[in-house]
C-alpha positions as CSV (number, residue, x, y, z in Angstrom):
1,M,50.7,14.1,8.3
2,Q,51.9,10.8,9.5
3,S,48.9,10.3,11.7
4,S,46.6,11.1,8.8
5,N,48.4,8.5,6.6
6,L,48.0,5.9,9.4
7,R,44.3,6.7,9.7
8,Y,44.0,6.5,5.9
9,E,45.6,3.1,5.6
10,K,43.6,1.8,8.6
11,I,40.3,2.8,7.0
12,L,41.2,1.2,3.7
13,N,42.3,-2.1,5.4
14,R,39.1,-2.1,7.5
15,I,36.9,-1.8,4.4
16,N,38.9,-4.4,2.4
17,N,38.7,-6.9,5.2
18,K,34.9,-6.6,5.3
19,S,34.6,-7.8,1.7
20,M,31.9,-5.2,0.9
21,D,32.5,-5.3,-2.8
22,V,33.8,-1.7,-2.7
23,S,35.6,-0.4,-5.8
24,E,38.5,2.0,-5.4
25,R,40.1,4.5,-7.7
26,K,43.3,6.2,-6.4
27,L,44.6,9.6,-7.6
28,S,48.1,10.9,-6.5
29,F,48.8,14.5,-5.7
30,K,51.6,16.5,-4.0
31,S,49.8,16.4,-0.7
32,G,49.2,12.7,-0.9
33,T,46.7,10.3,-2.2
34,I,42.9,10.5,-2.8
35,S,40.9,7.3,-2.8
36,I,37.6,7.3,-4.5
37,L,35.5,4.6,-2.8
38,F,32.1,3.4,-4.3
39,I,30.0,0.3,-4.9
40,K,29.7,0.2,-8.7
41,Q,26.3,-1.6,-8.8
42,I,24.5,1.4,-7.1
43,T,26.7,4.2,-8.4
44,D,26.2,6.4,-11.5
45,R,29.6,5.7,-13.0
46,A,29.2,8.1,-15.9
47,A,28.5,10.9,-13.4
48,L,31.4,9.7,-11.3
49,S,33.8,10.0,-14.2
50,D,32.5,13.4,-15.5
51,L,31.8,15.1,-12.2
52,V,34.5,13.7,-9.9
53,V,37.4,11.9,-11.5
54,K,37.8,14.3,-14.5
55,P,37.8,17.5,-12.4
56,L,40.3,16.0,-9.9
57,M,42.6,14.9,-12.7
58,Q,42.4,18.3,-14.4
59,H,43.4,19.9,-11.1
60,S,47.1,20.6,-10.7
61,T,49.0,17.8,-9.1
62,D,51.5,20.2,-7.6
63,T,49.0,21.8,-5.2
64,Q,47.6,20.5,-1.9
65,I,44.0,19.3,-1.9
66,K,41.9,19.2,1.3
67,A,38.4,17.8,1.6
68,A,37.0,21.3,1.9
69,D,38.8,22.4,-1.3
70,A,37.3,19.5,-3.2
71,I,33.8,20.6,-2.2
72,D,34.3,24.3,-2.7
73,R,36.1,24.4,-6.1
74,I,36.8,21.0,-7.7
75,V,34.0,18.4,-7.9
76,Y,30.7,19.3,-9.7
77,V,28.3,17.2,-7.6
78,D,25.4,19.2,-6.3
79,N,24.8,17.2,-3.2
80,C,28.0,16.7,-1.2
81,M,28.9,16.7,2.5
82,L,32.0,17.1,4.6
83,E,32.3,14.4,7.4
84,T,34.9,13.6,10.0
85,D,33.3,10.5,11.7
86,D,35.1,7.5,10.3
87,T,32.5,5.0,11.6
88,K,30.0,6.3,9.1
89,I,32.0,5.4,6.0
90,E,30.7,1.9,5.6
91,S,27.0,2.9,6.0
92,C,27.4,5.7,3.5
93,L,28.9,3.3,1.0
94,L,26.1,0.8,1.5
95,D,23.5,3.6,1.0
96,G,25.0,4.3,-2.5
97,Y,27.2,7.3,-1.7
98,T,30.7,7.8,-3.0
99,I,33.5,8.6,-0.6
100,L,36.5,10.8,-1.2
101,L,39.1,9.7,1.3
102,F,42.2,11.9,1.8
103,S,45.5,10.6,3.1
104,S,46.5,14.0,4.3
105,D,43.2,15.2,5.8
106,A,41.1,14.0,8.8
107,A,37.9,14.9,6.9
108,Y,36.4,13.1,4.0
109,V,33.8,14.0,1.4
110,V,30.4,12.2,0.8
111,L,29.0,12.5,-2.7
112,D,25.5,11.7,-3.7
113,I,25.8,10.2,-7.2
114,K,24.0,6.9,-6.6
115,K,22.0,5.2,-9.3
116,V,19.4,2.5,-8.6
117,E,17.7,0.7,-11.5
118,K,14.0,1.4,-11.6
119,R,11.1,0.9,-14.0
120,A,9.2,3.6,-15.8
121,I,6.0,5.1,-14.3
122,P,3.3,2.5,-15.1
123,E,-0.5,2.7,-15.3
124,P,-2.4,1.5,-12.2
125,E,-3.1,-2.2,-12.4
126,T,-5.5,-2.9,-9.5
127,M,-7.1,0.6,-9.2
128,Y,-7.8,1.4,-12.8
129,T,-9.8,4.6,-13.6
130,I,-11.5,5.9,-16.7
131,R,-11.2,9.7,-16.2
132,G,-8.5,9.9,-13.6
133,P,-4.7,10.2,-14.0
134,K,-2.8,7.2,-15.3
135,D,0.3,7.3,-13.3
136,A,1.1,4.9,-10.4
137,F,3.7,4.4,-7.8
138,I,6.8,2.4,-8.4
139,E,9.4,0.8,-6.1
140,D,11.6,4.0,-5.9
141,L,10.8,6.3,-2.9
142,D,12.1,9.5,-4.6
143,T,10.0,8.9,-7.7
144,N,6.9,8.4,-5.6
145,L,7.5,11.5,-3.6
146,S,8.0,13.5,-6.8
147,L,4.5,12.3,-8.0
148,V,3.0,13.6,-4.7
149,R,5.0,16.9,-4.6
150,S,4.2,17.8,-8.2
151,R,0.5,17.8,-7.2
152,L,0.7,19.4,-3.7
153,R,2.7,22.6,-3.9
154,N,2.1,23.7,-0.3
155,E,4.7,24.7,2.3
156,S,2.7,23.0,5.1
157,L,3.2,19.5,3.5
158,R,5.6,17.6,5.8
159,V,7.8,14.7,4.7
160,D,9.4,13.1,7.7
161,Q,12.2,10.7,6.7
162,M,12.7,7.6,8.9
163,E,14.5,4.3,8.6
164,V,13.4,0.8,9.6
165,G,15.5,-2.4,9.8
166,Q,18.7,-3.0,11.6
167,R,20.3,-4.5,8.6
168,T,18.3,-3.1,5.6
169,K,18.0,0.5,6.8
170,T,15.0,0.9,4.6
171,P,14.0,4.6,4.1
172,I,10.4,5.5,5.0
173,A,8.6,8.7,4.4
174,V,5.7,9.9,6.6
175,L,3.6,12.5,4.8
176,Y,1.0,14.8,6.2
177,F,-0.2,18.4,6.3
178,E,1.0,20.0,9.4
179,D,-1.9,22.4,9.7
180,V,-4.6,19.8,8.9
181,A,-3.7,16.3,10.2
182,N,-4.4,15.3,13.8
183,N,-1.2,15.4,15.9
184,T,-2.2,12.3,17.9
185,C,-2.5,10.2,14.7
186,V,0.8,11.5,13.3
187,N,2.7,11.0,16.5
188,E,1.3,7.5,17.0
189,I,2.3,6.4,13.5
190,K,5.8,7.8,13.9
191,K,6.1,6.2,17.3
192,R,5.1,2.8,16.0
193,I,7.6,3.0,13.2
194,G,10.3,4.1,15.6
195,D,9.5,1.2,17.9
196,I,10.1,-1.5,15.1
197,D,13.1,-3.5,16.0
198,I,13.8,-6.1,13.3
199,D,16.5,-7.0,10.9
200,G,14.6,-5.7,7.9
201,L,11.4,-5.2,6.0
202,S,11.0,-5.6,2.3
203,S,7.5,-4.2,1.5
204,S,4.8,-2.0,2.9
205,G,2.7,-5.0,3.6
206,E,5.2,-6.2,6.2
207,L,5.4,-2.7,7.6
208,Q,1.6,-2.5,7.9
209,T,1.5,-5.5,10.3
210,F,3.7,-3.6,12.7
211,L,1.5,-0.5,12.6
212,L,-1.8,-2.1,13.4
213,N,-3.5,-1.7,16.8
214,R,-3.6,-5.5,17.4
215,K,-1.2,-8.2,16.3
216,I,-4.1,-10.5,15.4
217,N,-6.9,-8.7,13.6
218,L,-8.8,-9.9,10.5
219,F,-10.0,-6.5,9.2
220,P,-7.5,-4.0,7.7
221,Q,-7.0,-0.8,9.6
222,M,-4.8,1.0,7.1
223,G,-5.7,1.7,3.5
224,I,-3.4,1.0,0.6
225,T,-3.2,2.7,-2.8
226,E,-0.9,2.6,-5.8
227,R,-2.3,5.9,-7.2
228,A,-0.7,9.3,-6.5
229,D,-3.9,11.2,-6.9
230,M,-5.7,9.1,-4.2
231,T,-2.7,9.7,-2.0
232,C,-2.9,13.4,-2.4
233,G,-6.7,13.2,-1.8
234,A,-6.1,11.4,1.5
235,L,-3.5,14.0,2.5
236,L,-5.9,16.8,1.8
237,E,-8.5,15.1,4.0
238,G,-6.1,15.3,6.9
239,K,-4.8,11.7,6.8
240,V,-1.3,10.4,7.2
241,V,0.4,8.6,4.3
242,V,3.4,6.2,4.7
243,I,5.5,5.4,1.7
244,M,8.3,2.9,1.9
245,D,11.3,2.5,-0.4
246,G,11.1,-0.7,-2.4
247,S,7.3,-0.8,-2.4
248,C,4.8,0.5,-5.0
249,W,2.0,0.7,-2.4
250,A,1.4,3.6,0.0
251,L,-0.3,3.1,3.4
252,I,-3.1,5.5,4.4
253,A,-4.3,6.0,8.0
254,P,-6.8,6.4,9.5
255,K,-9.2,4.6,7.1
256,V,-12.8,3.7,8.1
257,F,-14.8,0.8,6.8
258,S,-16.9,2.8,4.4
259,E,-13.9,4.2,2.6
260,Y,-12.8,0.8,1.4
261,L,-15.7,0.9,-0.9
262,W,-14.7,4.2,-2.5
263,A,-13.0,4.3,-5.9
264,S,-11.2,7.1,-7.6
265,D,-13.8,7.3,-10.3
266,D,-16.4,8.3,-7.7
267,F,-14.6,11.7,-7.4
268,Y,-14.3,12.3,-11.2
269,L,-17.8,11.2,-12.3
270,N,-21.2,12.8,-11.7
271,K,-22.0,12.7,-8.0
272,F,-25.3,10.8,-8.6
273,F,-23.6,8.2,-10.7
274,G,-20.8,7.9,-8.1
275,T,-23.5,7.4,-5.4
276,F,-25.1,4.7,-7.5
277,L,-21.7,2.9,-7.8
278,R,-21.1,3.1,-4.0
279,I,-24.5,1.6,-3.3
280,L,-23.7,-1.1,-5.9
281,R,-20.5,-1.9,-4.1
282,V,-22.2,-2.2,-0.8
283,I,-24.7,-4.7,-2.3
284,A,-21.9,-6.6,-3.9
285,L,-20.0,-6.9,-0.7
286,N,-23.0,-8.3,1.1
287,L,-23.8,-10.7,-1.8
288,S,-20.2,-12.0,-1.8
289,F,-20.5,-12.7,1.9
290,I,-24.0,-14.0,2.6
291,V,-25.6,-15.4,-0.6
292,S,-24.1,-18.9,-0.2
293,S,-25.2,-19.1,3.4
294,L,-28.7,-18.0,2.4
295,Y,-28.8,-20.8,-0.1
296,V,-27.9,-23.3,2.7
297,A,-30.5,-21.9,5.1
298,V,-33.3,-21.9,2.6
299,I,-32.6,-25.4,1.1
300,S,-31.9,-27.0,4.5
301,F,-34.3,-25.3,6.9
302,H,-36.7,-22.8,5.4
303,Q,-38.0,-24.1,2.1
304,D,-41.4,-22.6,3.0
305,V,-40.2,-19.2,2.0
306,L,-40.1,-20.3,-1.7
307,P,-43.1,-21.0,-3.9
308,S,-44.2,-24.6,-3.7
309,S,-43.7,-25.2,-7.5
310,Y,-40.2,-23.9,-7.3
311,V,-39.4,-26.1,-4.2
312,I,-40.4,-29.1,-6.3
313,S,-38.2,-27.9,-9.2
314,I,-35.2,-27.5,-6.8
315,A,-35.8,-30.9,-5.3
316,Q,-35.8,-32.5,-8.7
317,S,-32.5,-30.8,-9.7
318,R,-31.0,-32.0,-6.4
319,S,-32.3,-35.6,-6.6
320,Q,-28.9,-36.9,-7.9
321,V,-26.6,-34.7,-5.8
322,P,-24.8,-37.0,-3.3
323,F,-24.1,-34.3,-0.7
324,N,-26.3,-32.3,1.7
325,P,-26.4,-28.5,1.0
326,L,-23.8,-27.7,3.6
327,I,-21.1,-30.0,2.2
328,E,-22.1,-29.1,-1.3
329,V,-21.7,-25.3,-0.7
330,I,-18.3,-25.8,1.1
331,L,-16.9,-27.9,-1.7
332,I,-17.9,-25.5,-4.5
333,E,-16.7,-22.5,-2.5
334,L,-13.3,-24.1,-2.1
335,I,-13.2,-24.8,-5.8
336,A,-14.1,-21.1,-6.4
337,E,-11.2,-20.0,-4.1
338,L,-8.8,-22.4,-6.0
339,I,-9.8,-20.8,-9.3
340,R,-9.4,-17.3,-7.8
341,E,-5.9,-18.1,-6.5
342,S,-4.9,-19.8,-9.7
343,L,-5.9,-16.7,-11.8
344,I,-3.8,-14.5,-9.5
345,R,-0.6,-16.7,-9.5
346,V,-0.4,-17.9,-13.1
347,P,1.0,-15.8,-16.0
348,T,-1.4,-13.3,-17.6
349,K,-1.2,-15.1,-20.9
350,I,-2.8,-18.3,-19.7
351,G,-4.9,-16.8,-16.9
352,T,-8.0,-16.3,-19.2
353,A,-7.7,-19.9,-20.4
354,I,-7.6,-21.3,-16.8
355,G,-10.6,-19.1,-15.9
356,I,-12.6,-20.5,-18.8
357,V,-11.6,-24.1,-18.0
358,G,-12.4,-23.7,-14.3
359,A,-15.6,-21.7,-14.5
360,I,-17.2,-23.3,-17.6
361,I,-15.9,-26.8,-18.2
362,I,-15.5,-27.9,-14.6
363,G,-18.7,-26.2,-13.6
364,Q,-20.8,-27.7,-16.4
365,A,-19.2,-31.1,-16.0
366,A,-19.9,-31.1,-12.3
367,V,-23.6,-30.2,-12.9
368,A,-23.9,-32.8,-15.7
369,A,-22.4,-35.5,-13.4
370,G,-24.9,-34.6,-10.6
371,V,-22.2,-33.5,-8.2
372,F,-23.6,-30.0,-7.7
373,S,-27.1,-28.5,-8.4
374,P,-27.4,-25.9,-11.2
375,L,-28.9,-23.3,-8.8
376,L,-25.8,-23.6,-6.5
377,L,-23.5,-23.0,-9.4
378,I,-25.4,-19.7,-10.2
379,V,-25.3,-18.7,-6.5
380,V,-21.5,-19.3,-6.1
381,S,-20.8,-17.5,-9.4
382,L,-22.7,-14.5,-8.2
383,S,-20.7,-14.6,-5.0
384,L,-17.4,-14.8,-6.8
385,I,-18.2,-12.0,-9.2
386,S,-19.5,-9.7,-6.4
387,S,-16.2,-10.2,-4.5
388,F,-14.3,-8.4,-7.3
389,V,-16.5,-5.2,-7.2
390,P,-15.2,-3.4,-4.1
391,A,-12.4,-0.9,-5.0
392,D,-10.0,-1.9,-2.3
393,Y,-9.5,-5.7,-2.5
394,T,-8.1,-5.9,1.1
395,I,-11.6,-5.4,2.5
396,I,-12.8,-8.6,0.7
397,D,-10.1,-10.9,2.2
398,P,-11.6,-11.0,5.8
399,F,-15.0,-11.8,4.3
400,R,-13.6,-14.6,2.3
401,V,-12.5,-16.3,5.5
402,L,-15.6,-15.4,7.6
403,K,-17.8,-16.7,4.8
404,F,-17.0,-20.3,5.6
405,F,-17.8,-19.8,9.3
406,L,-21.1,-18.2,8.3
407,I,-21.9,-21.2,6.0
408,I,-21.1,-23.8,8.7
409,A,-23.1,-21.9,11.4
410,T,-26.0,-21.5,9.0
411,G,-25.9,-25.2,7.9
412,T,-25.9,-26.2,11.6
413,F,-28.5,-23.9,13.1
414,G,-30.3,-22.3,10.2
415,F,-31.2,-18.6,10.3
416,L,-30.4,-18.6,14.0
417,G,-26.7,-19.4,13.4
418,F,-26.7,-17.0,10.4
419,T,-28.0,-14.1,12.6
420,L,-25.6,-15.0,15.5
421,V,-22.5,-14.9,13.3
422,I,-23.6,-11.6,11.6
423,L,-24.1,-10.0,15.1
424,I,-20.7,-11.2,16.3
425,I,-19.0,-9.7,13.2
426,L,-20.9,-6.4,13.6
427,A,-20.0,-6.2,17.3
428,N,-16.3,-6.8,16.4
429,L,-16.4,-4.1,13.7
430,V,-18.1,-1.6,16.0
431,S,-15.4,-2.2,18.7
432,L,-12.5,-1.6,16.3
433,N,-10.7,1.7,15.8
434,T,-8.1,2.9,13.4
435,F,-5.5,5.1,15.1
436,G,-8.1,6.5,17.4
437,V,-10.9,6.8,14.9
438,P,-14.0,4.5,15.2
439,Y,-13.8,1.9,12.4
440,M,-17.5,2.1,11.5
441,A,-17.6,5.9,11.6
442,P,-19.8,7.8,10.6
443,A,-22.4,5.1,11.1
444,T,-21.3,4.3,14.7
445,P,-21.1,6.7,16.4
446,F,-23.7,8.2,14.1
447,N,-23.1,11.5,12.5
448,F,-25.9,12.4,10.1
449,K,-23.9,15.0,8.0
450,D,-20.9,12.7,7.6
451,F,-23.1,9.7,6.9
452,I,-24.8,11.6,4.0
453,K,-21.4,12.7,2.7
454,S,-20.1,9.1,2.7
455,V,-23.0,8.1,0.4
456,V,-23.4,11.2,-1.7
457,Y,-20.0,12.9,-2.0
458,S,-19.0,16.1,-3.7
459,K,-16.4,18.5,-2.6
460,R,-18.7,21.4,-3.6
461,M,-21.5,20.0,-1.5
462,A,-19.2,19.1,1.5
463,P,-17.0,22.1,2.5
464,K,-16.2,20.5,5.8
465,R,-13.8,17.6,6.4
466,P,-15.2,14.5,8.2
467,A,-15.7,15.2,11.9
468,Y,-14.4,11.8,12.9
469,L,-10.9,12.6,11.6
470,R,-10.7,15.5,14.2
471,T,-8.5,17.6,11.9
472,K,-7.0,20.9,12.9
473,D,-8.5,22.7,9.9
474,K,-12.2,21.7,9.7
475,F,-12.9,23.2,6.3
476,R,-11.6,22.0,2.9
477,A,-13.5,24.9,1.3
478,K,-15.2,28.1,2.4
479,P,-18.6,27.3,3.9
480,N,-20.3,30.0,1.8
481,I,-18.9,28.9,-1.5
482,K,-21.4,29.5,-4.4
483,N,-21.4,29.3,-8.1
484,K,-20.9,32.9,-9.3
485,S,-22.8,32.2,-12.5
486,N,-26.0,31.7,-10.5
487,R,-25.8,35.0,-8.6
């Protein structure tokens, strides 16, 4: 008994000396004292009073209470554990658990009655859909997992819990179907997460940088999504999903280049209209990247490709412009990037006003003053609008940077520089891989069936999963599936 009291006092003194903002409630019994330790900011204090304090106080003070007795017949908490390792007490408190510390027992009780403030389930903001579900992830890991589990009621779904950060101990969940996902991809992702040695990470964006194949790589190799339905779709395809506590974005791997142009509406709408939208996004991606460079090449080097009457019209409109086409395009592209960033950073209420001022007033004033030609304003506006069309905005970011290199090369060497930069970019894309899957699959290496499915997609028309994922289960549906009404 004396040794238990000394241990009890030693633990309390150790916790108090660390200034961890731990609250304590003491209850006296015949067998000694029970200290209820908790951090009030992350504890459900109403549940603490009703499920822990009240039952203990109603228990007879004349009987002895051990830690095992509290779990078996006193407290009403559904998730509780019996522990004997005193070194875990501080970490349990910081994780939001409540500790029942007994002066007469070497064991203690860990109670899960934590409460963390969180927002309600919102609608998707960046991946809006017309016909699809309207729920999106939030910053709470348990809530996000509930959105996934409510859709995937299958015993082969695995949720491997991990932690990252020496100081933050941030929970991470790695989700995959055990009988579908490729083991090499699963093990590689879990290995990379386990190898992270850092004080802490605050978002999935920071985590993503540690999971990439190369430390310096312009193109994204993991997809992101805020939608639970797209997360479930990726898991059913045989991919691995990483969800981090404190982040409303899930990471998806592997993800090839063509999949960044897919949107959730493609799977809910008519397959032919979905195909049209995918082709439209491919065109928009190319326009956002090359249309400004083509303007520089034609105006500076290859005016002969235009009708002679139109060449004269362009020359007249550029007669008062003080810059050559290369400088002119770089300046107006920088202005467009400034407008884009300002629209993202400013409050929503004034974002529209800034867009109108930047796009109309500044543009028209610049043309009227003879700083830019009217044709260039149309070209850059087309490039800016096209950059917002792809469904996953992360695929646009690399092209926003590479666009300036393409403009400079084209303005210096004409179509020769344009072609050279395009070939270098294509060579880099072909050489990339995302967790063992070729980045440009199914185009390179070419697989005709998967290529057709990437353009015209329908689960009914594509019973097999993509071959480049190398999944354990090759079929998502029976190969001989037919519409019974047509029999």
